[in-house]
BAFILO-637624 format. One record per residue (C-alpha): residue number from 0; residue in three letters; x negated, y negated, z. Coordinates in steps of 0.05 Angstrom, whole numbers. Layout:
<pts>
<n:NUM, res:ALA, c1:X, c2:Y, c3:Z>
...
</pts>
This chain:
<pts>
<n:0, res:MET, c1:-5908, c2:-1002, c3:6440>
<n:1, res:SER, c1:-5924, c2:-941, c3:6397>
<n:2, res:ILE, c1:-5959, c2:-945, c3:6330>
<n:3, res:ARG, c1:-5896, c2:-923, c3:6295>
<n:4, res:SER, c1:-5855, c2:-977, c3:6331>
<n:5, res:THR, c1:-5907, c2:-1030, c3:6314>
<n:6, res:LYS, c1:-5906, c2:-1007, c3:6241>
<n:7, res:ASN, c1:-5830, c2:-1010, c3:6238>
<n:8, res:VAL, c1:-5829, c2:-1080, c3:6268>
<n:9, res:LEU, c1:-5882, c2:-1103, c3:6218>
<n:10, res:LEU, c1:-5844, c2:-1073, c3:6159>
<n:11, res:LYS, c1:-5779, c2:-1106, c3:6183>
<n:12, res:LYS, c1:-5813, c2:-1174, c3:6186>
<n:13, res:ILE, c1:-5842, c2:-1165, c3:6117>
<n:14, res:ARG, c1:-5774, c2:-1147, c3:6089>
<n:15, res:GLN, c1:-5745, c2:-1210, c3:6121>
<n:16, res:VAL, c1:-5798, c2:-1254, c3:6090>
<n:17, res:PHE, c1:-5788, c2:-1226, c3:6020>
<n:18, res:GLY, c1:-5716, c2:-1249, c3:6008>
<n:19, res:PRO, c1:-5678, c2:-1254, c3:5942>
<n:20, res:GLY, c1:-5714, c2:-1319, c3:5924>
<n:21, res:LEU, c1:-5783, c2:-1289, c3:5932>
<n:22, res:ILE, c1:-5764, c2:-1227, c3:5892>
<n:23, res:THR, c1:-5736, c2:-1272, c3:5838>
<n:24, res:GLY, c1:-5800, c2:-1314, c3:5836>
<n:25, res:ALA, c1:-5844, c2:-1252, c3:5832>
<n:26, res:SER, c1:-5804, c2:-1222, c3:5776>
<n:27, res:ASP, c1:-5809, c2:-1288, c3:5737>
<n:28, res:ASP, c1:-5884, c2:-1274, c3:5728>
<n:29, res:ASP, c1:-5870, c2:-1213, c3:5686>
<n:30, res:PRO, c1:-5913, c2:-1191, c3:5626>
<n:31, res:SER, c1:-5874, c2:-1241, c3:5584>
<n:32, res:GLY, c1:-5896, c2:-1297, c3:5630>
<n:33, res:ILE, c1:-5968, c2:-1273, c3:5636>
<n:34, res:ALA, c1:-5975, c2:-1269, c3:5560>
<n:35, res:THR, c1:-5943, c2:-1337, c3:5548>
<n:36, res:TYR, c1:-5984, c2:-1373, c3:5601>
<n:37, res:SER, c1:-6048, c2:-1339, c3:5576>
<n:38, res:GLN, c1:-6031, c2:-1360, c3:5505>
<n:39, res:ALA, c1:-6021, c2:-1432, c3:5528>
<n:40, res:GLY, c1:-6088, c2:-1435, c3:5564>
<n:41, res:THR, c1:-6126, c2:-1402, c3:5507>
<n:42, res:LEU, c1:-6096, c2:-1446, c3:5453>
<n:43, res:PHE, c1:-6095, c2:-1513, c3:5487>
<n:44, res:GLY, c1:-6142, c2:-1509, c3:5547>
<n:45, res:LEU, c1:-6116, c2:-1551, c3:5604>
<n:46, res:ASN, c1:-6066, c2:-1590, c3:5562>
<n:47, res:THR, c1:-6006, c2:-1550, c3:5586>
<n:48, res:LEU, c1:-6024, c2:-1549, c3:5661>
<n:49, res:TRP, c1:-5973, c2:-1604, c3:5674>
<n:50, res:THR, c1:-5916, c2:-1557, c3:5656>
<n:51, res:ALA, c1:-5927, c2:-1517, c3:5720>
<n:52, res:VAL, c1:-5914, c2:-1578, c3:5763>
<n:53, res:PHE, c1:-5859, c2:-1606, c3:5718>
<n:54, res:THR, c1:-5818, c2:-1542, c3:5716>
<n:55, res:PHE, c1:-5820, c2:-1528, c3:5791>
<n:56, res:PRO, c1:-5765, c2:-1576, c3:5814>
<n:57, res:LEU, c1:-5722, c2:-1559, c3:5753>
<n:58, res:MET, c1:-5726, c2:-1484, c3:5764>
<n:59, res:ALA, c1:-5718, c2:-1490, c3:5840>
<n:60, res:ALA, c1:-5655, c2:-1533, c3:5831>
<n:61, res:LEU, c1:-5623, c2:-1484, c3:5781>
<n:62, res:GLN, c1:-5638, c2:-1423, c3:5823>
<n:63, res:GLU, c1:-5611, c2:-1458, c3:5885>
<n:64, res:MET, c1:-5546, c2:-1472, c3:5848>
<n:65, res:CYS, c1:-5540, c2:-1399, c3:5827>
<n:66, res:ALA, c1:-5554, c2:-1375, c3:5898>
<n:67, res:ARG, c1:-5503, c2:-1424, c3:5926>
<n:68, res:ILE, c1:-5451, c2:-1401, c3:5876>
<n:69, res:GLY, c1:-5461, c2:-1329, c3:5899>
<n:70, res:LEU, c1:-5458, c2:-1347, c3:5973>
<n:71, res:VAL, c1:-5395, c2:-1389, c3:5967>
<n:72, res:THR, c1:-5355, c2:-1348, c3:5916>
<n:73, res:LYS, c1:-5379, c2:-1279, c3:5937>
<n:74, res:LYS, c1:-5380, c2:-1263, c3:5862>
<n:75, res:GLY, c1:-5435, c2:-1258, c3:5810>
<n:76, res:LEU, c1:-5442, c2:-1313, c3:5759>
<n:77, res:ILE, c1:-5402, c2:-1278, c3:5704>
<n:78, res:GLY, c1:-5349, c2:-1258, c3:5755>
<n:79, res:THR, c1:-5341, c2:-1331, c3:5776>
<n:80, res:ILE, c1:-5338, c2:-1356, c3:5705>
<n:81, res:LYS, c1:-5287, c2:-1302, c3:5687>
<n:82, res:ALA, c1:-5242, c2:-1323, c3:5745>
<n:83, res:PHE, c1:-5241, c2:-1397, c3:5729>
<n:84, res:TYR, c1:-5259, c2:-1408, c3:5656>
<n:85, res:PRO, c1:-5236, c2:-1382, c3:5587>
<n:86, res:ARG, c1:-5251, c2:-1310, c3:5568>
<n:87, res:TRP, c1:-5286, c2:-1331, c3:5503>
<n:88, res:LEU, c1:-5339, c2:-1366, c3:5545>
<n:89, res:VAL, c1:-5352, c2:-1302, c3:5583>
<n:90, res:VAL, c1:-5358, c2:-1262, c3:5518>
<n:91, res:CYS, c1:-5405, c2:-1313, c3:5487>
<n:92, res:ILE, c1:-5451, c2:-1314, c3:5548>
<n:93, res:VAL, c1:-5453, c2:-1239, c3:5555>
<n:94, res:LEU, c1:-5468, c2:-1227, c3:5481>
<n:95, res:VAL, c1:-5523, c2:-1279, c3:5476>
<n:96, res:SER, c1:-5554, c2:-1260, c3:5543>
<n:97, res:PHE, c1:-5550, c2:-1185, c3:5531>
<n:98, res:THR, c1:-5590, c2:-1191, c3:5467>
<n:99, res:ALA, c1:-5644, c2:-1235, c3:5496>
<n:100, res:ILE, c1:-5652, c2:-1194, c3:5560>
<n:101, res:VAL, c1:-5657, c2:-1128, c3:5523>
<n:102, res:LEU, c1:-5711, c2:-1158, c3:5478>
<n:103, res:ASN, c1:-5746, c2:-1181, c3:5541>
<n:104, res:ILE, c1:-5744, c2:-1111, c3:5570>
<n:105, res:GLY, c1:-5771, c2:-1082, c3:5505>
<n:106, res:ALA, c1:-5827, c2:-1134, c3:5502>
<n:107, res:ASP, c1:-5846, c2:-1121, c3:5574>
<n:108, res:LEU, c1:-5849, c2:-1046, c3:5563>
<n:109, res:ALA, c1:-5892, c2:-1057, c3:5501>
<n:110, res:GLY, c1:-5939, c2:-1102, c3:5541>
<n:111, res:MET, c1:-5944, c2:-1052, c3:5597>
<n:112, res:GLY, c1:-5959, c2:-997, c3:5547>
<n:113, res:ALA, c1:-6014, c2:-1039, c3:5517>
<n:114, res:VAL, c1:-6051, c2:-1050, c3:5583>
<n:115, res:ALA, c1:-6042, c2:-977, c3:5603>
<n:116, res:ASN, c1:-6073, c2:-958, c3:5536>
<n:117, res:MET, c1:-6134, c2:-1001, c3:5556>
<n:118, res:LEU, c1:-6145, c2:-954, c3:5615>
<n:119, res:ILE, c1:-6133, c2:-890, c3:5576>
<n:120, res:PRO, c1:-6146, c2:-904, c3:5502>
<n:121, res:SER, c1:-6133, c2:-832, c3:5482>
<n:122, res:ILE, c1:-6059, c2:-840, c3:5496>
<n:123, res:PRO, c1:-6020, c2:-887, c3:5449>
<n:124, res:SER, c1:-5988, c2:-948, c3:5480>
<n:125, res:SER, c1:-5920, c2:-927, c3:5453>
<n:126, res:VAL, c1:-5925, c2:-862, c3:5493>
<n:127, res:PHE, c1:-5941, c2:-902, c3:5556>
<n:128, res:SER, c1:-5883, c2:-950, c3:5544>
<n:129, res:THR, c1:-5835, c2:-893, c3:5533>
<n:130, res:CYS, c1:-5858, c2:-857, c3:5596>
<n:131, res:ILE, c1:-5853, c2:-920, c3:5638>
<n:132, res:GLY, c1:-5783, c2:-933, c3:5611>
<n:133, res:LEU, c1:-5760, c2:-862, c3:5628>
<n:134, res:PHE, c1:-5794, c2:-865, c3:5696>
<n:135, res:LEU, c1:-5758, c2:-930, c3:5714>
<n:136, res:SER, c1:-5692, c2:-904, c3:5687>
<n:137, res:TYR, c1:-5696, c2:-843, c3:5732>
<n:138, res:TYR, c1:-5717, c2:-878, c3:5795>
<n:139, res:ILE, c1:-5667, c2:-935, c3:5787>
<n:140, res:ILE, c1:-5614, c2:-881, c3:5796>
<n:141, res:VAL, c1:-5649, c2:-840, c3:5850>
<n:142, res:LEU, c1:-5676, c2:-895, c3:5895>
<n:143, res:PRO, c1:-5645, c2:-960, c3:5920>
<n:144, res:TYR, c1:-5677, c2:-1020, c3:5886>
<n:145, res:ALA, c1:-5696, c2:-1052, c3:5953>
<n:146, res:LYS, c1:-5741, c2:-993, c3:5969>
<n:147, res:ILE, c1:-5773, c2:-993, c3:5900>
<n:148, res:ALA, c1:-5785, c2:-1069, c3:5902>
<n:149, res:PHE, c1:-5815, c2:-1066, c3:5972>
<n:150, res:TYR, c1:-5873, c2:-1023, c3:5948>
<n:151, res:LEU, c1:-5880, c2:-1048, c3:5876>
<n:152, res:LYS, c1:-5885, c2:-1122, c3:5894>
<n:153, res:TRP, c1:-5952, c2:-1109, c3:5926>
<n:154, res:PHE, c1:-5979, c2:-1098, c3:5856>
<n:155, res:CYS, c1:-5965, c2:-1172, c3:5844>
<n:156, res:LEU, c1:-6022, c2:-1189, c3:5892>
<n:157, res:SER, c1:-6071, c2:-1175, c3:5836>
<n:158, res:LEU, c1:-6045, c2:-1238, c3:5803>
<n:159, res:LEU, c1:-6078, c2:-1277, c3:5860>
<n:160, res:CYS, c1:-6144, c2:-1262, c3:5825>
<n:161, res:TYR, c1:-6125, c2:-1317, c3:5776>
<n:162, res:ILE, c1:-6124, c2:-1366, c3:5834>
<n:163, res:ILE, c1:-6195, c2:-1347, c3:5854>
<n:164, res:VAL, c1:-6227, c2:-1347, c3:5785>
<n:165, res:PRO, c1:-6229, c2:-1423, c3:5774>
<n:166, res:PHE, c1:-6266, c2:-1432, c3:5840>
<n:167, res:LEU, c1:-6322, c2:-1384, c3:5818>
<n:168, res:THR, c1:-6336, c2:-1421, c3:5753>
<n:169, res:LYS, c1:-6357, c2:-1492, c3:5739>
<n:170, res:GLN, c1:-6297, c2:-1538, c3:5737>
<n:171, res:ASP, c1:-6285, c2:-1610, c3:5721>
<n:172, res:TRP, c1:-6235, c2:-1619, c3:5777>
<n:173, res:HIS, c1:-6222, c2:-1691, c3:5758>
<n:174, res:GLN, c1:-6199, c2:-1667, c3:5690>
<n:175, res:VAL, c1:-6158, c2:-1611, c3:5722>
<n:176, res:LEU, c1:-6121, c2:-1661, c3:5766>
<n:177, res:LYS, c1:-6111, c2:-1708, c3:5707>
<n:178, res:SER, c1:-6083, c2:-1652, c3:5663>
<n:179, res:THR, c1:-6038, c2:-1629, c3:5720>
<n:180, res:PHE, c1:-6005, c2:-1696, c3:5735>
<n:181, res:VAL, c1:-6013, c2:-1735, c3:5670>
<n:182, res:PRO, c1:-5978, c2:-1697, c3:5613>
<n:183, res:HIS, c1:-6017, c2:-1694, c3:5547>
<n:184, res:ILE, c1:-5970, c2:-1676, c3:5490>
<n:185, res:ILE, c1:-5998, c2:-1655, c3:5423>
<n:186, res:TRP, c1:-5947, c2:-1669, c3:5369>
<n:187, res:ASN, c1:-5954, c2:-1607, c3:5326>
<n:188, res:LYS, c1:-5912, c2:-1545, c3:5315>
<n:189, res:GLN, c1:-5958, c2:-1497, c3:5352>
<n:190, res:TYR, c1:-5960, c2:-1540, c3:5415>
<n:191, res:LEU, c1:-5885, c2:-1552, c3:5417>
<n:192, res:LEU, c1:-5874, c2:-1478, c3:5404>
<n:193, res:ILE, c1:-5917, c2:-1457, c3:5464>
<n:194, res:VAL, c1:-5883, c2:-1510, c3:5509>
<n:195, res:ILE, c1:-5815, c2:-1482, c3:5490>
<n:196, res:GLY, c1:-5842, c2:-1413, c3:5505>
<n:197, res:ILE, c1:-5865, c2:-1436, c3:5574>
<n:198, res:LEU, c1:-5797, c2:-1468, c3:5588>
<n:199, res:GLY, c1:-5763, c2:-1404, c3:5565>
<n:200, res:THR, c1:-5804, c2:-1356, c3:5606>
<n:201, res:THR, c1:-5800, c2:-1401, c3:5668>
<n:202, res:ILE, c1:-5727, c2:-1422, c3:5663>
<n:203, res:SER, c1:-5704, c2:-1352, c3:5645>
<n:204, res:PRO, c1:-5628, c2:-1340, c3:5641>
<n:205, res:TYR, c1:-5633, c2:-1269, c3:5669>
<n:206, res:LEU, c1:-5658, c2:-1299, c3:5735>
<n:207, res:PHE, c1:-5593, c2:-1339, c3:5741>
<n:208, res:PHE, c1:-5550, c2:-1276, c3:5739>
<n:209, res:TRP, c1:-5597, c2:-1238, c3:5785>
<n:210, res:GLN, c1:-5602, c2:-1292, c3:5838>
<n:211, res:THR, c1:-5527, c2:-1301, c3:5842>
<n:212, res:SER, c1:-5512, c2:-1227, c3:5849>
<n:213, res:MET, c1:-5569, c2:-1214, c3:5899>
<n:214, res:GLU, c1:-5541, c2:-1268, c3:5945>
<n:215, res:VAL, c1:-5474, c2:-1233, c3:5942>
<n:216, res:GLU, c1:-5506, c2:-1166, c3:5960>
<n:217, res:GLU, c1:-5545, c2:-1198, c3:6017>
<n:218, res:MET, c1:-5481, c2:-1227, c3:6045>
<n:219, res:GLU, c1:-5444, c2:-1161, c3:6041>
<n:220, res:GLU, c1:-5501, c2:-1122, c3:6072>
<n:221, res:LYS, c1:-5513, c2:-1170, c3:6130>
<n:222, res:LYS, c1:-5439, c2:-1192, c3:6135>
<n:223, res:LEU, c1:-5457, c2:-1265, c3:6133>
<n:224, res:ILE, c1:-5409, c2:-1324, c3:6136>
<n:225, res:VAL, c1:-5430, c2:-1385, c3:6095>
<n:226, res:ASP, c1:-5449, c2:-1446, c3:6136>
<n:227, res:LYS, c1:-5502, c2:-1500, c3:6133>
<n:228, res:LYS, c1:-5554, c2:-1456, c3:6166>
<n:229, res:ILE, c1:-5545, c2:-1400, c3:6115>
<n:230, res:ILE, c1:-5549, c2:-1451, c3:6058>
<n:231, res:HIS, c1:-5612, c2:-1481, c3:6087>
<n:232, res:GLU, c1:-5645, c2:-1413, c3:6095>
<n:233, res:MET, c1:-5627, c2:-1396, c3:6023>
<n:234, res:GLN, c1:-5656, c2:-1461, c3:5998>
<n:235, res:THR, c1:-5722, c2:-1448, c3:6034>
<n:236, res:ASP, c1:-5725, c2:-1377, c3:6006>
<n:237, res:VAL, c1:-5712, c2:-1401, c3:5935>
<n:238, res:LYS, c1:-5763, c2:-1458, c3:5938>
<n:239, res:THR, c1:-5816, c2:-1411, c3:5967>
<n:240, res:GLY, c1:-5804, c2:-1359, c3:5913>
<n:241, res:ILE, c1:-5806, c2:-1410, c3:5855>
<n:242, res:PHE, c1:-5868, c2:-1444, c3:5885>
<n:243, res:PHE, c1:-5905, c2:-1378, c3:5887>
<n:244, res:SER, c1:-5884, c2:-1363, c3:5815>
<n:245, res:ASN, c1:-5907, c2:-1431, c3:5790>
<n:246, res:LEU, c1:-5972, c2:-1428, c3:5830>
<n:247, res:VAL, c1:-5991, c2:-1363, c3:5794>
<n:248, res:PHE, c1:-5968, c2:-1393, c3:5728>
<n:249, res:PHE, c1:-6012, c2:-1454, c3:5740>
<n:250, res:PHE, c1:-6075, c2:-1414, c3:5754>
<n:251, res:ILE, c1:-6064, c2:-1366, c3:5695>
<n:252, res:ILE, c1:-6066, c2:-1427, c3:5649>
<n:253, res:LEU, c1:-6125, c2:-1456, c3:5687>
<n:254, res:SER, c1:-6164, c2:-1390, c3:5684>
<n:255, res:THR, c1:-6152, c2:-1376, c3:5610>
<n:256, res:GLY, c1:-6161, c2:-1450, c3:5593>
<n:257, res:THR, c1:-6229, c2:-1454, c3:5626>
<n:258, res:VAL, c1:-6256, c2:-1385, c3:5611>
<n:259, res:LEU, c1:-6227, c2:-1366, c3:5543>
<n:260, res:HIS, c1:-6213, c2:-1433, c3:5510>
<n:261, res:SER, c1:-6279, c2:-1462, c3:5533>
<n:262, res:SER, c1:-6315, c2:-1401, c3:5506>
<n:263, res:GLY, c1:-6288, c2:-1414, c3:5436>
<n:264, res:ILE, c1:-6232, c2:-1363, c3:5438>
<n:265, res:LYS, c1:-6172, c2:-1400, c3:5409>
<n:266, res:GLU, c1:-6119, c2:-1347, c3:5406>
<n:267, res:ILE, c1:-6099, c2:-1282, c3:5441>
<n:268, res:GLN, c1:-6078, c2:-1227, c3:5394>
<n:269, res:THR, c1:-6077, c2:-1170, c3:5445>
<n:270, res:VAL, c1:-6064, c2:-1165, c3:5519>
<n:271, res:ASP, c1:-6135, c2:-1140, c3:5534>
<n:272, res:GLN, c1:-6163, c2:-1207, c3:5510>
<n:273, res:ALA, c1:-6125, c2:-1242, c3:5565>
<n:274, res:ALA, c1:-6160, c2:-1197, c3:5615>
<n:275, res:LEU, c1:-6226, c2:-1231, c3:5597>
<n:276, res:ALA, c1:-6204, c2:-1289, c3:5640>
<n:277, res:LEU, c1:-6219, c2:-1246, c3:5702>
<n:278, res:LYS, c1:-6287, c2:-1223, c3:5679>
<n:279, res:PRO, c1:-6328, c2:-1275, c3:5719>
<n:280, res:LEU, c1:-6295, c2:-1249, c3:5783>
<n:281, res:ALA, c1:-6287, c2:-1174, c3:5773>
<n:282, res:GLY, c1:-6336, c2:-1153, c3:5720>
<n:283, res:LYS, c1:-6321, c2:-1081, c3:5699>
<n:284, res:LEU, c1:-6259, c2:-1081, c3:5743>
<n:285, res:THR, c1:-6228, c2:-1138, c3:5703>
<n:286, res:TYR, c1:-6185, c2:-1093, c3:5659>
<n:287, res:LEU, c1:-6163, c2:-1051, c3:5719>
<n:288, res:LEU, c1:-6142, c2:-1112, c3:5759>
<n:289, res:PHE, c1:-6106, c2:-1143, c3:5700>
<n:290, res:ALA, c1:-6071, c2:-1077, c3:5684>
<n:291, res:VAL, c1:-6048, c2:-1070, c3:5757>
<n:292, res:GLY, c1:-6020, c2:-1140, c3:5754>
<n:293, res:VAL, c1:-5983, c2:-1130, c3:5689>
<n:294, res:LEU, c1:-5958, c2:-1060, c3:5706>
<n:295, res:GLY, c1:-5938, c2:-1082, c3:5777>
<n:296, res:THR, c1:-5899, c2:-1143, c3:5756>
<n:297, res:GLY, c1:-5869, c2:-1106, c3:5697>
<n:298, res:MET, c1:-5844, c2:-1050, c3:5741>
<n:299, res:LEU, c1:-5814, c2:-1102, c3:5787>
<n:300, res:ALA, c1:-5784, c2:-1145, c3:5732>
<n:301, res:ILE, c1:-5753, c2:-1090, c3:5688>
<n:302, res:PRO, c1:-5704, c2:-1067, c3:5742>
<n:303, res:VAL, c1:-5688, c2:-1141, c3:5753>
<n:304, res:LEU, c1:-5676, c2:-1151, c3:5678>
<n:305, res:ALA, c1:-5635, c2:-1087, c3:5671>
<n:306, res:GLY, c1:-5597, c2:-1104, c3:5734>
<n:307, res:SER, c1:-5580, c2:-1173, c3:5707>
<n:308, res:VAL, c1:-5550, c2:-1141, c3:5645>
<n:309, res:SER, c1:-5511, c2:-1092, c3:5687>
<n:310, res:TYR, c1:-5483, c2:-1146, c3:5732>
<n:311, res:MET, c1:-5460, c2:-1187, c3:5672>
<n:312, res:VAL, c1:-5426, c2:-1129, c3:5636>
<n:313, res:SER, c1:-5396, c2:-1099, c3:5700>
<n:314, res:GLU, c1:-5367, c2:-1166, c3:5721>
<n:315, res:ALA, c1:-5339, c2:-1179, c3:5651>
<n:316, res:PHE, c1:-5302, c2:-1112, c3:5653>
<n:317, res:SER, c1:-5287, c2:-1113, c3:5729>
<n:318, res:TRP, c1:-5328, c2:-1050, c3:5741>
<n:319, res:LYS, c1:-5356, c2:-1031, c3:5809>
<n:320, res:GLU, c1:-5426, c2:-1058, c3:5815>
<n:321, res:GLY, c1:-5486, c2:-1062, c3:5860>
<n:322, res:LEU, c1:-5557, c2:-1034, c3:5866>
<n:323, res:ASN, c1:-5541, c2:-1012, c3:5937>
<n:324, res:LYS, c1:-5486, c2:-967, c3:5910>
<n:325, res:LYS, c1:-5500, c2:-895, c3:5891>
<n:326, res:PHE, c1:-5493, c2:-873, c3:5818>
<n:327, res:GLY, c1:-5427, c2:-838, c3:5831>
<n:328, res:GLU, c1:-5398, c2:-902, c3:5861>
<n:329, res:ALA, c1:-5417, c2:-947, c3:5802>
<n:330, res:LYS, c1:-5427, c2:-904, c3:5741>
<n:331, res:GLY, c1:-5412, c2:-959, c3:5691>
<n:332, res:PHE, c1:-5461, c2:-1006, c3:5725>
<n:333, res:TYR, c1:-5518, c2:-956, c3:5723>
<n:334, res:PHE, c1:-5501, c2:-933, c3:5653>
<n:335, res:ILE, c1:-5511, c2:-1003, c3:5627>
<n:336, res:MET, c1:-5578, c2:-1008, c3:5663>
<n:337, res:ILE, c1:-5603, c2:-944, c3:5632>
<n:338, res:LEU, c1:-5574, c2:-961, c3:5563>
<n:339, res:SER, c1:-5609, c2:-1029, c3:5563>
<n:340, res:ILE, c1:-5676, c2:-996, c3:5578>
<n:341, res:LEU, c1:-5666, c2:-942, c3:5526>
<n:342, res:ILE, c1:-5648, c2:-993, c3:5472>
<n:343, res:ALA, c1:-5708, c2:-1035, c3:5492>
<n:344, res:MET, c1:-5754, c2:-976, c3:5486>
<n:345, res:SER, c1:-5741, c2:-973, c3:5411>
<n:346, res:ILE, c1:-5783, c2:-1037, c3:5403>
<n:347, res:ASN, c1:-5844, c2:-994, c3:5418>
<n:348, res:PHE, c1:-5837, c2:-962, c3:5349>
<n:349, res:THR, c1:-5831, c2:-1026, c3:5308>
<n:350, res:GLY, c1:-5905, c2:-1040, c3:5305>
<n:351, res:VAL, c1:-5896, c2:-1111, c3:5332>
<n:352, res:SER, c1:-5955, c2:-1138, c3:5372>
<n:353, res:PRO, c1:-5937, c2:-1137, c3:5447>
<n:354, res:VAL, c1:-5963, c2:-1207, c3:5459>
<n:355, res:LYS, c1:-5927, c2:-1236, c3:5399>
<n:356, res:ALA, c1:-5863, c2:-1200, c3:5421>
<n:357, res:LEU, c1:-5869, c2:-1228, c3:5491>
<n:358, res:VAL, c1:-5879, c2:-1299, c3:5467>
<n:359, res:VAL, c1:-5821, c2:-1294, c3:5417>
<n:360, res:THR, c1:-5776, c2:-1269, c3:5473>
<n:361, res:ALA, c1:-5795, c2:-1329, c3:5516>
<n:362, res:ILE, c1:-5778, c2:-1375, c3:5458>
<n:363, res:ILE, c1:-5710, c2:-1342, c3:5449>
<n:364, res:TYR, c1:-5696, c2:-1357, c3:5523>
<n:365, res:GLY, c1:-5715, c2:-1429, c3:5510>
<n:366, res:LEU, c1:-5662, c2:-1434, c3:5456>
<n:367, res:THR, c1:-5606, c2:-1397, c3:5493>
<n:368, res:ALA, c1:-5616, c2:-1425, c3:5563>
<n:369, res:PRO, c1:-5578, c2:-1492, c3:5551>
<n:370, res:LEU, c1:-5510, c2:-1457, c3:5547>
<n:371, res:ILE, c1:-5522, c2:-1420, c3:5612>
<n:372, res:ILE, c1:-5548, c2:-1483, c3:5648>
<n:373, res:PHE, c1:-5487, c2:-1523, c3:5624>
<n:374, res:VAL, c1:-5440, c2:-1471, c3:5653>
<n:375, res:ILE, c1:-5479, c2:-1468, c3:5719>
<n:376, res:LEU, c1:-5471, c2:-1544, c3:5725>
<n:377, res:LEU, c1:-5396, c2:-1539, c3:5711>
<n:378, res:VAL, c1:-5386, c2:-1485, c3:5764>
<n:379, res:SER, c1:-5430, c2:-1516, c3:5818>
<n:380, res:ASN, c1:-5393, c2:-1583, c3:5810>
<n:381, res:ASN, c1:-5323, c2:-1554, c3:5811>
<n:382, res:LYS, c1:-5291, c2:-1568, c3:5879>
<n:383, res:LYS, c1:-5238, c2:-1514, c3:5867>
<n:384, res:ILE, c1:-5294, c2:-1463, c3:5865>
<n:385, res:MET, c1:-5347, c2:-1491, c3:5911>
<n:386, res:GLY, c1:-5305, c2:-1529, c3:5962>
<n:387, res:ASP, c1:-5352, c2:-1570, c3:6007>
<n:388, res:TYR, c1:-5414, c2:-1540, c3:5975>
<n:389, res:THR, c1:-5414, c2:-1574, c3:5907>
<n:390, res:ASN, c1:-5479, c2:-1603, c3:5879>
<n:391, res:GLY, c1:-5512, c2:-1663, c3:5910>
<n:392, res:ARG, c1:-5539, c2:-1721, c3:5870>
<n:393, res:TRP, c1:-5610, c2:-1692, c3:5862>
<n:394, res:SER, c1:-5584, c2:-1624, c3:5842>
<n:395, res:ASN, c1:-5544, c2:-1656, c3:5786>
<n:396, res:ILE, c1:-5602, c2:-1700, c3:5764>
<n:397, res:LEU, c1:-5650, c2:-1641, c3:5760>
<n:398, res:GLY, c1:-5598, c2:-1596, c3:5729>
<n:399, res:ALA, c1:-5580, c2:-1647, c3:5676>
<n:400, res:THR, c1:-5654, c2:-1659, c3:5662>
<n:401, res:SER, c1:-5664, c2:-1585, c3:5651>
<n:402, res:LEU, c1:-5604, c2:-1582, c3:5604>
<n:403, res:LEU, c1:-5626, c2:-1642, c3:5562>
<n:404, res:LEU, c1:-5697, c2:-1618, c3:5560>
<n:405, res:MET, c1:-5679, c2:-1548, c3:5536>
<n:406, res:ILE, c1:-5631, c2:-1577, c3:5483>
<n:407, res:ALA, c1:-5685, c2:-1625, c3:5459>
<n:408, res:ALA, c1:-5737, c2:-1569, c3:5456>
<n:409, res:GLY, c1:-5689, c2:-1526, c3:5415>
<n:410, res:ILE, c1:-5674, c2:-1582, c3:5366>
<n:411, res:MET, c1:-5749, c2:-1597, c3:5358>
<n:412, res:LEU, c1:-5762, c2:-1524, c3:5343>
<n:413, res:LEU, c1:-5709, c2:-1523, c3:5289>
<n:414, res:ILE, c1:-5736, c2:-1587, c3:5258>
<n:415, res:ILE, c1:-5808, c2:-1564, c3:5255>
<n:416, res:SER, c1:-5793, c2:-1493, c3:5232>
</pts>
């Protein structure tokens, strides 16, 4: 076998491993997630580690429902809701989600600009953010997303440094295990606020829309027919992606909790302070590694975020949609993607701290997610829509737990505000 043939086989296998679920999981650890998890570790040490384990089954169950809806209905989430439920519900979901997702894009761009500014201080972060936004807008149109994602997702490997750091510093592993499996809740506003932020950035509504639509595109591209084997493969893909996402999330909290919090740093005001968590491992390369992680995940996540907005709006207005379509085949779809990025770029000129903006965005998700989760449960339990593929008992238990938890978190936030 020639070198070129070997390379092609290897690339094909890698593409097969990185399915929609893994792409979704990787994009969940965007700059918003990195900032929120770093804040949690810095503020409360190991006291929020339990959230990484606790949220895994909840997020995996919700993403599996979304993926199953896409496979069975061959429609995106909004398209399915539009076909079977009142129009006012579609309008409500699109309006609320559009606002939150655009804020998320803007916050991610601001965070990416901040870490790029660490590397080249002579160029303002707002200039970097604007250039990144324009760069992504251009290449979203020119290149298919699958090709962009294939290369950019390798930047996410820098996040694995967070997994290594705790093993290179002195750890009380008994305390780590206790904090992981025995929740310690601090009943004050700041703690509850950060937990809501973690829930919001982990159980992110944009991922629901993205997962559903990506399964539809996978089916169309591969001409799949839904059966138990396809459902099982999807479930494995989703669980793997969410596991990877939560593993990175766990070690970001562990790293910042043991390095920053233990060193007396009690709050992160800027993104470069979070990079200090890597210093025991990388020394002078710390900022570079952290920047690569934030920039890589941001460049992966922003097309996912913008794509989610486009799928929602396109399905609401019955426009042609799909990242595999050329611009001329789906002008409305691509116009919404570009518009969402351009609107988001305006956040760069408000003077808001990138880290604060990222955490606030995560909190907004925590408050708006209950409506989306409720609708997902309705759809995935509707036999007229799902046929033989409605939710099982555990899917409903985990879904209902997620819904009640997000509602309770939102109520608590309103009470303590």
